[in-house]
Every structure is written in C-alpha cells, then in structure tokens.
N, C-alpha and C positions, 0 to 999 in steps of 0.2 A: 799567340795565335788568336785571330779574330773570331768573333762569334759566328760569322758566316762560314768560314773555313771549318770550324768545329762541327757545325750542323751538317755540312757536306760530308765530312769524314764520318760522322755518326750515321748518316743515311747510307753512305757507301758500305760501311761495316754491316748494317742491317741487311742490305741487298745481298752482300756476299754470304752472310749467315743463312738467309732464306734459300739462296741458290745452292749452298752446300747441303742444307737439309733436304731439298728436293732431289739433289743428286744422290745422296746417301739413302734416303728412305723410299723414294719413288712413291709418294702418297697418291691415293686415288680418292675420288669423291666418295665412293661407297665406304672406303676405309675411314675417311674423316667422319662420315655420318655415323658409322659404327662406334668410333671412339667417343663420340658425343652421346650416343643413345645407350651404350652398354651399361653405364651406371643406372640408367632409368629402367631398361627393359631386360637386363641380363645379357650375357654373351651369346653370340650366335651358336657357339658350340654347345652351350647348355640347352638352348632351345632345340637344336638338332638331336641331342642326346635324349631329351625328354620326349620328343616326337618319336624317335626310334623305339624307346621303351614302351610308349603307348601302343604303337603298331604291333610290336612283339607280343604285348599283353593281349591285344585284341585277337591276334592270330592264334595264340595259345588257347584262348577261350573258345574260339571257333573250332579249333581242332579237337579240343576235349569234348565239346558238345557233339561233334560228329562221331567221335569214337565211342560215345556212350550208346549210340544206336547202331546196331550191326546191319545197316542197309546193304552192305556188300554181299550179304548172304542171300538176299532176295533173288529168286529165280522164277522165270515163267514156268508154269506147270506145278508150282508148289500148291499144296492143299491149304485150305483156309485155316485148318487146325495148326499147320506148321507156321503159317504167317502169324497167327495169334501167339504162338509160343515165342516167336522171334521178336515181334514188335508190340504185342499186347493188343487190346481191343482198339479198333480205329476211332479217330476223333469224330468222324461222321460217315454215314453210309448213304449213298444216293442211288436210287433205282433208275435204271435206264428205261425211258419211256418207249423206245422202239423194240427192245428185247427184254421181256420180263425175266429171263433167266440171268441177265447180266446186271451187276451192281458195281458201283465205284466206292472203294474204301479209301478214305482220305486220312493220312497220317501227317498232321501239320508239323509236329516236332521232328519227324524224320524227313519232312519235305518230299513226300512221295504220295502218288495216287495209284492205287492198284485197281485194275479192272478184273472182276471176278465173274466167272461163268461156270456153272455146274460145279461149284465148290473148288475151283482151280483158278490160279492166277493166269490170265491170258495176256496182260500187258502191264508194264510198270512205267510210270511217268514221273518226272521230277517237277515239283512245284516251282 
C-alpha cells in the first residue's frame, strides 16, 4: 500500500471516528467548555449545590432573626407598657413637631416604627 493511500485511509478513519462520536455523544459547545473548565473551577453541580446551601442558610438566618422578635403581636391600640414588654425599649424616639402628644418609636431590629399618641399605638409601619 502506498503512503498516499495509507494517509487517505487514516484520514477517512479519523473522519468516521469523529462522526461516530458526534452521533453518539451529541456534544454541545457549553458541554465542551464545561469539560475543559471543570477541573479548574469544579463541577456545575457542586457550584449549584453550594449556592443552594448558601441561600438556605441565609433564609434560615433571616427566619430565625424574625422569629426572635414577636412583631406579629403588635396591634394598634396597645399601651406603651404592653409594647415595652413585647419589644423592649425603642432604639430611638422622635417627637412630632405638629402634634406634641404624638411620638414615633423606632425599633430597628424589629424593622418597625410605631406612632404613639396618648400612651397608645395609633399606627405601625414597616421600615
């Protein structure tokens, strides 16, 4: 067999092998890039799992922080004494310039602003 025929046969075999690989695996560009970058940056599944765990952890932290403060028990008409028993002392108190009987109690940790008038809660706002 001459060298030229051997090279053609070798080229034909390589083309058939590549065609069979494409037919069998159906590769995509993103799949090839993933196969190259996985050893460098970890698998996509590991990244997604890590991200899922981070989001769950953040959500659990946020839920536990919310459940520590019983803001659901706040109601309009509550006395200031009841509010202090429930939430403690406010982080800051602001006087209303238009109405001297009205003050705003700000609870940053509970993310609430209570408007107090005549020792009663008249409105509750979320920060």
